[in-house]
C-alpha positions as CSV (number, residue, x, y, z in Angstrom):
1,X,87.4,150.2,46.4
2,X,88.7,153.8,46.5
3,X,91.6,153.1,44.2
4,X,93.6,155.8,43.6
5,X,96.2,154.1,41.5
6,X,96.0,152.3,38.2
7,X,93.0,149.7,37.7
8,X,95.3,147.0,36.9
9,X,98.8,145.6,37.7
10,X,101.2,145.6,34.8
11,X,104.2,143.6,35.9
12,X,107.3,144.5,34.0
13,X,109.4,141.6,32.3
14,X,112.3,142.4,34.5
15,X,109.7,142.1,37.6
16,X,108.2,138.9,36.2
17,X,111.9,137.3,35.6
18,X,112.7,138.6,39.2
19,X,109.6,136.7,40.4
20,X,110.5,133.6,38.4
21,X,113.8,133.1,40.2
22,X,112.7,134.5,43.5
23,X,110.0,131.9,43.8
24,X,112.4,129.0,42.9
25,X,115.0,130.3,45.2
26,X,112.6,130.6,48.3
27,X,111.2,127.1,47.7
28,X,114.3,125.3,47.8
29,X,115.4,127.8,50.8
30,X,112.3,126.8,52.9
31,X,112.7,123.1,52.0
32,X,116.2,122.9,53.6
33,X,114.3,123.1,57.2
34,X,113.4,119.7,57.8
35,X,114.9,118.1,54.9
36,X,114.9,114.3,55.1
37,X,117.7,112.0,53.8
38,X,115.0,110.4,51.3
39,X,114.8,113.7,49.8
40,X,111.3,115.1,51.2
41,X,110.8,117.4,53.9
42,X,109.6,116.5,57.5
43,X,108.6,119.7,59.6
44,X,106.2,118.6,62.4
45,X,104.5,121.1,64.9
46,X,106.8,122.5,67.6
47,X,109.9,120.6,66.6
48,X,113.0,122.1,65.9
49,X,113.0,122.1,62.1
50,X,109.4,123.7,62.5
51,X,110.8,126.3,64.8
52,X,113.9,127.1,62.8
53,X,111.7,127.4,59.6
54,X,109.5,129.9,61.5
55,X,112.2,131.8,62.5
56,X,113.9,132.0,59.3
57,X,110.5,133.1,57.6
58,X,110.3,135.9,60.5
59,X,113.6,137.1,59.4
60,X,113.1,137.4,55.5
61,X,109.5,138.6,56.2
62,X,111.5,141.7,57.7
63,X,113.9,141.8,54.9
64,X,110.7,142.0,52.8
65,X,109.8,145.2,54.3
66,X,107.0,143.5,56.5
67,X,106.5,143.7,60.0
68,X,106.6,140.4,61.5
69,X,104.9,139.1,64.6
70,X,103.9,135.8,66.3
71,X,100.5,135.0,68.1
72,X,100.9,132.7,71.4
73,X,100.1,129.3,69.4
74,X,102.7,130.0,67.0
75,X,101.1,131.5,64.0
76,X,103.5,134.0,62.3
77,X,102.4,137.0,60.6
78,X,104.0,139.5,58.2
79,X,102.1,143.0,58.1
80,X,102.1,145.6,55.5
81,X,100.2,148.4,57.3
82,X,97.4,150.3,55.6
83,X,96.4,153.9,55.7
84,X,92.9,153.1,56.8
85,X,93.2,151.5,60.1
86,X,89.6,151.0,60.3
87,X,89.2,148.8,57.2
88,X,89.6,145.1,57.8
89,X,92.8,143.1,57.2
90,X,93.1,141.1,54.0
91,X,94.7,138.0,54.9
92,X,97.0,135.5,52.7
93,X,99.1,132.6,53.3
94,X,99.2,129.0,54.4
95,X,100.8,126.3,56.6
96,X,104.5,125.6,57.5
97,X,104.3,122.1,58.7
98,X,104.4,119.2,56.7
99,X,103.4,115.3,56.3
100,X,106.3,113.0,57.5
101,X,108.6,113.0,54.4
102,X,106.4,115.4,52.5
103,X,107.0,117.8,49.5
104,X,108.4,121.2,49.4
105,X,105.3,123.0,48.0
106,X,102.4,122.0,50.2
107,X,101.5,124.7,52.5
108,X,105.1,126.5,52.0
109,X,104.1,127.7,48.4
110,X,101.2,129.7,49.9
111,X,103.4,131.4,52.6
112,X,106.3,132.3,50.0
113,X,103.7,133.3,47.4
114,X,102.2,135.8,49.9
115,X,105.4,137.2,51.0
116,X,106.7,137.7,47.4
117,X,103.3,139.4,46.3
118,X,103.4,141.9,49.4
119,X,106.9,142.7,48.6
120,X,106.1,143.2,45.0
121,X,103.1,145.5,46.0
122,X,105.2,147.6,48.8
123,X,107.9,148.1,46.2
124,X,105.9,149.2,43.2
125,X,102.7,150.5,44.8
126,X,103.6,152.0,48.1
127,X,101.6,151.7,51.3
128,X,98.1,150.1,50.6
129,X,94.6,151.7,51.8
130,X,93.8,148.5,53.8
131,X,96.5,146.4,55.7
132,X,97.6,143.3,54.3
133,X,99.2,140.4,56.1
134,X,100.7,137.1,55.2
135,X,100.3,134.2,57.6
136,X,102.4,131.1,58.4
137,X,100.0,129.0,60.1
138,X,101.7,126.9,62.7
139,X,100.0,123.3,61.9
140,X,97.5,122.1,59.5
141,X,98.3,118.4,58.7
142,X,97.7,116.5,61.9
143,X,101.0,114.7,61.2
144,X,102.4,115.0,64.8
145,X,99.2,115.0,67.1
146,X,95.9,113.5,66.3
147,X,94.2,117.0,65.6
148,X,94.1,119.1,62.8
149,X,94.1,122.9,61.9
150,X,95.5,123.8,65.1
151,X,96.8,127.1,63.9
152,X,94.0,128.5,62.1
153,X,91.4,126.8,64.7
154,X,93.0,128.8,67.4
155,X,92.3,132.2,65.0
156,X,88.8,131.3,64.6
157,X,88.4,130.1,68.4
158,X,87.8,126.5,67.5
159,X,90.6,125.8,70.0
160,X,91.7,127.7,73.0
161,X,95.1,127.7,74.6
162,X,93.1,127.8,77.9
163,X,92.0,124.3,77.3
164,X,94.7,122.8,75.3
165,X,93.7,119.2,73.9
166,X,95.1,116.6,75.9
167,X,96.8,114.8,73.2
168,X,100.2,113.2,72.7
169,X,102.4,112.4,69.9
170,X,103.9,108.7,69.5
171,X,106.8,109.7,71.8
172,X,104.2,110.4,74.5
173,X,104.9,114.3,74.5
174,X,101.8,116.2,75.1
175,X,100.7,119.1,72.8
176,X,100.9,121.6,75.7
177,X,104.3,120.3,76.6
178,X,105.4,120.6,72.9
179,X,104.3,124.0,72.7
180,X,105.8,125.2,75.7
181,X,109.0,123.6,74.6
182,X,109.2,125.7,71.6
183,X,108.3,128.9,73.3
184,X,104.7,129.4,72.9
185,X,101.6,129.0,75.0
186,X,103.1,131.2,77.8
187,X,101.3,134.6,77.0
188,X,104.7,135.9,75.6
189,X,102.9,136.9,72.2
190,X,99.7,138.0,71.0
191,X,96.5,136.6,71.8
192,X,95.5,134.2,69.1
193,X,91.6,134.6,68.5
194,X,91.1,137.4,65.8
195,X,88.0,139.3,64.6
196,X,89.8,141.9,62.4
197,X,90.3,139.5,59.3
198,X,88.0,140.8,56.5
199,X,89.0,138.3,53.7
200,X,91.3,135.4,53.3
201,X,92.7,133.9,50.2
202,X,95.0,130.8,50.3
203,X,97.1,130.1,47.2
204,X,98.1,126.5,47.1
205,X,99.3,123.7,44.6
206,X,96.3,121.4,43.5
207,X,97.6,118.2,44.9
208,X,95.6,116.4,42.0
209,X,96.0,115.9,38.6
210,X,92.9,117.9,36.8
211,X,94.7,121.3,36.0
212,X,97.4,119.5,34.5
213,X,95.5,117.3,32.4
214,X,93.3,120.0,31.2
215,X,95.9,122.5,30.6
216,X,94.4,124.8,33.0
217,X,96.9,127.4,34.8
218,X,94.6,128.4,37.5
219,X,91.9,126.6,39.4
220,X,89.5,128.6,41.7
221,X,87.9,126.7,44.3
222,X,84.3,126.6,44.7
223,X,84.3,124.5,48.0
224,X,86.2,122.1,50.0
225,X,85.0,118.5,51.0
226,X,84.3,117.8,54.6
227,X,86.4,115.3,56.3
228,X,85.9,112.8,59.2
229,X,89.0,110.9,60.8
230,X,88.6,107.8,63.2
231,X,91.4,105.9,65.2
232,X,89.7,102.2,65.4
233,X,91.1,99.9,68.3
234,X,90.4,96.2,68.0
235,X,91.3,93.6,71.0
236,X,91.2,89.9,70.6
237,X,93.7,87.5,72.0
238,X,97.3,87.1,71.6
239,X,98.3,83.3,71.3
240,X,100.4,80.8,69.6
241,X,100.5,80.8,65.9
242,X,100.9,76.9,65.6
243,X,98.7,75.6,68.5
244,X,95.9,77.5,68.1
245,X,93.0,76.1,65.9
246,X,91.5,78.6,63.5
247,X,87.9,78.1,65.0
248,X,89.2,79.2,68.3
249,X,91.1,82.1,67.5
250,X,90.4,86.1,68.2
251,X,92.6,87.4,65.7
252,X,92.3,91.2,66.0
253,X,94.2,91.6,62.6
254,X,92.0,89.3,60.8
255,X,89.0,91.6,62.2
256,X,90.7,94.7,61.1
257,X,91.3,93.4,57.6
258,X,87.4,92.5,57.4
259,X,86.8,96.1,58.5
260,X,89.2,97.6,55.8
261,X,87.6,95.6,53.1
262,X,84.1,96.5,54.2
263,X,85.3,100.4,53.9
264,X,86.6,100.0,50.5
265,X,83.9,97.9,49.1
266,X,81.3,100.4,50.5
267,X,83.2,103.4,49.3
268,X,83.3,102.1,45.7
269,X,79.4,102.4,45.7
270,X,79.4,106.1,46.6
271,X,79.1,108.7,44.0
272,X,82.2,111.0,43.4
273,X,84.1,113.1,45.1
274,X,83.4,110.6,48.0
275,X,87.0,108.9,49.1
276,X,88.0,106.9,52.2
277,X,91.3,105.6,53.3
278,X,92.9,103.7,55.8
279,X,96.4,105.2,56.4
280,X,97.9,104.1,59.5
281,X,98.0,100.5,61.1
282,X,99.7,99.2,63.9
283,X,99.7,95.6,65.0
284,X,100.7,93.9,68.7
285,X,102.6,92.0,69.4
286,X,103.7,92.3,65.7
287,X,105.4,89.0,65.6
288,X,105.5,86.3,62.9
289,X,104.4,83.5,65.0
290,X,102.0,85.0,67.1
291,X,98.2,85.7,66.7
292,X,97.7,89.5,66.8
293,X,96.1,90.6,69.9
294,X,95.4,94.1,69.3
295,X,95.4,96.3,66.1
296,X,94.9,99.9,66.0
297,X,94.3,101.8,62.5
298,X,93.0,105.0,61.2
299,X,90.1,106.1,58.8
300,X,90.0,109.1,56.8
301,X,86.5,109.8,55.2
302,X,85.8,112.8,52.9
303,X,82.8,114.1,50.8
304,X,81.2,117.1,49.5
305,X,77.8,116.6,50.9
306,X,77.6,116.4,54.9
307,X,74.5,114.2,55.0
308,X,76.2,111.6,52.9
309,X,79.4,111.7,54.9
310,X,77.3,111.6,58.2
311,X,75.4,108.7,56.8
312,X,78.5,106.6,55.8
313,X,80.1,107.2,59.2
314,X,77.2,106.0,61.0
315,X,77.1,102.9,58.9
316,X,80.7,102.4,59.5
317,X,80.2,102.1,63.1
318,X,77.4,99.7,62.9
319,X,79.5,97.5,60.5
320,X,82.4,97.4,62.5
321,X,80.4,96.4,65.6
322,X,78.9,93.6,63.7
323,X,82.4,92.5,62.6
324,X,83.8,92.5,65.9
325,X,81.0,90.7,67.7
326,X,80.9,87.9,65.2
327,X,84.8,87.3,65.8
328,X,84.8,87.8,69.5
329,X,86.7,90.8,69.3
330,X,86.2,94.3,71.2
331,X,86.3,97.7,69.2
332,X,86.3,101.3,70.1
333,X,86.0,103.8,67.2
334,X,87.3,107.4,68.3
335,X,86.2,110.2,66.0
336,X,89.1,113.0,66.3
337,X,88.3,115.1,63.4
338,X,84.9,116.3,62.1
339,X,85.4,119.2,59.4
340,X,82.2,120.0,57.5
341,X,82.3,120.8,54.0
342,X,82.8,124.6,53.3
343,X,81.7,126.5,50.3
344,X,83.9,129.6,49.1
345,X,82.8,133.1,48.5
346,X,81.2,133.6,45.4
347,X,82.0,137.2,44.9
348,X,85.8,136.7,45.7
349,X,85.8,134.0,43.0
350,X,84.1,136.2,40.5
351,X,86.8,138.9,40.7
352,X,89.4,136.1,40.6
353,X,87.9,134.7,37.4
354,X,87.6,138.4,36.0
355,X,91.5,138.7,36.6
356,X,92.3,135.6,35.1
357,X,90.0,136.6,31.8
358,X,91.7,139.9,31.7
359,X,95.2,138.2,32.0
360,X,94.1,135.3,29.1
361,X,94.9,132.6,31.7
362,X,93.1,129.2,31.1
363,X,91.4,128.2,34.3
364,X,88.5,126.5,35.6
365,X,86.1,126.3,38.8
366,X,86.8,123.3,40.9
367,X,86.1,121.5,44.1
368,X,89.2,120.4,46.5
369,X,89.1,117.0,47.8
370,X,92.0,117.7,50.4
371,X,91.4,119.9,53.4
372,X,92.8,123.4,53.7
373,X,93.0,126.1,56.5
374,X,90.8,128.2,54.1
375,X,87.6,125.9,55.4
376,X,88.2,126.9,58.9
377,X,88.9,130.6,58.2
378,X,85.8,130.7,56.1
379,X,83.8,130.5,59.5
380,X,85.3,133.9,60.3
381,X,85.2,135.7,57.1
382,X,84.6,135.8,53.3
383,X,87.5,133.2,51.9
384,X,88.6,131.6,49.0
385,X,91.4,129.3,47.2
386,X,93.5,129.5,44.4
387,X,95.2,126.3,42.8
388,X,98.2,126.1,40.5
389,X,98.9,122.7,38.7
390,X,100.7,119.8,40.4
391,X,102.9,117.7,38.1
392,X,101.4,114.5,37.7
393,X,99.0,115.2,40.8
394,X,101.6,113.9,43.0
395,X,101.5,115.5,46.8
396,X,102.6,114.3,50.4
397,X,105.7,112.9,48.5
398,X,109.1,113.9,47.9
399,X,108.0,113.8,44.2
400,X,105.7,116.7,44.6
401,X,106.3,119.1,41.9
402,X,105.1,122.2,40.2
403,X,106.6,124.3,37.2
404,X,108.1,127.5,38.0
405,X,106.1,129.1,35.6
406,X,102.8,128.0,37.0
407,X,104.0,128.9,40.6
408,X,105.0,132.5,39.4
409,X,101.6,132.8,37.7
410,X,99.7,132.0,40.8
411,X,101.6,134.7,42.7
412,X,100.7,137.3,39.9
413,X,97.0,136.7,40.1
414,X,97.3,136.7,43.9
415,X,99.0,140.2,43.7
416,X,96.4,141.5,41.3
417,X,93.7,140.3,43.7
418,X,95.3,141.9,46.7
419,X,96.0,145.2,44.6
420,X,92.4,145.6,43.6
421,X,91.1,145.0,47.1
422,X,93.7,147.2,49.1
423,X,94.8,149.7,46.9
């Protein structure tokens, strides 16, 4: 790539020691924005905790010698400008939002790792030939509104601020109102869509236990499963729990139970990595002595094979219609997420494997069972992901944990790859 520097980075022991302490400090620092009483982190899109985190990251990017800027939906970038203005941008980063009472590493680690890698390169290698940016995507999880990848989706044109989806949170606040309240969506910042990104790499905790069980330090992701998410609404008849005979009931919760049982039973017949989950359940009137008249629940379905994913979801709709019909219930199945499986870039993965081999790091190829912004950005440019181990495979939980040594090693590999591509 026209490299006028050394062929490899040789991080000194003092630099490595600094990286250890800095990734530990930065993780705890960012976790204070949205810290929950239960010990986890709740940082939902456009909330005060979310805004405080983005503003704090903006300030720290500036201190690291990067040029921070926002786009109009709230994605935050930190730019290390290159000397070749015609070369495409190398982008790294992850998402700043969390699930409710989540961990302090999911998403946050990829942002902080990118910032630390860019600071190291700037301080030790000077200006790159190609511009490198780190991004803090405004949203990925779908925890506040029933949509996902709002940040990366705006970048690739999947969403548009000219046609903001008409969705609301649990308090009835619309996405457009929440965005405006946080100061975005008003054409004060740069347009969201981009066409100058040449390559994207996301560093992330595994959120599973494969790397830890196999004593691997790095996972190079070959692909990401596709996902479909649904909201299922059942309507029956609320009535007295003592005076309504069983044979005359139209119990919405009993119908939901039958549907949930069908999901688990049918999912168990599918080959790995297929999974399906019912994660939310709302019952009305939710009283101990009233037959439930309405039930709403979510269904999350994931698989690496798009055709198998589509076939299961079609069968699900048919099965739910039959269950509802047999119980005198009405059913509505709303699909609000449809993300196809995504393959990562083989050339990028070969480069990462070579770096791991040169550093004598134990690594493996793997598939991601969780969705990530990378599968959205991969529609725009060559993209891939790196994983570091998660202790006991726990994620989306206050117990989420990764060792400082593994976190620092991930930053080293990322910095080496960026160095080879940009210098």
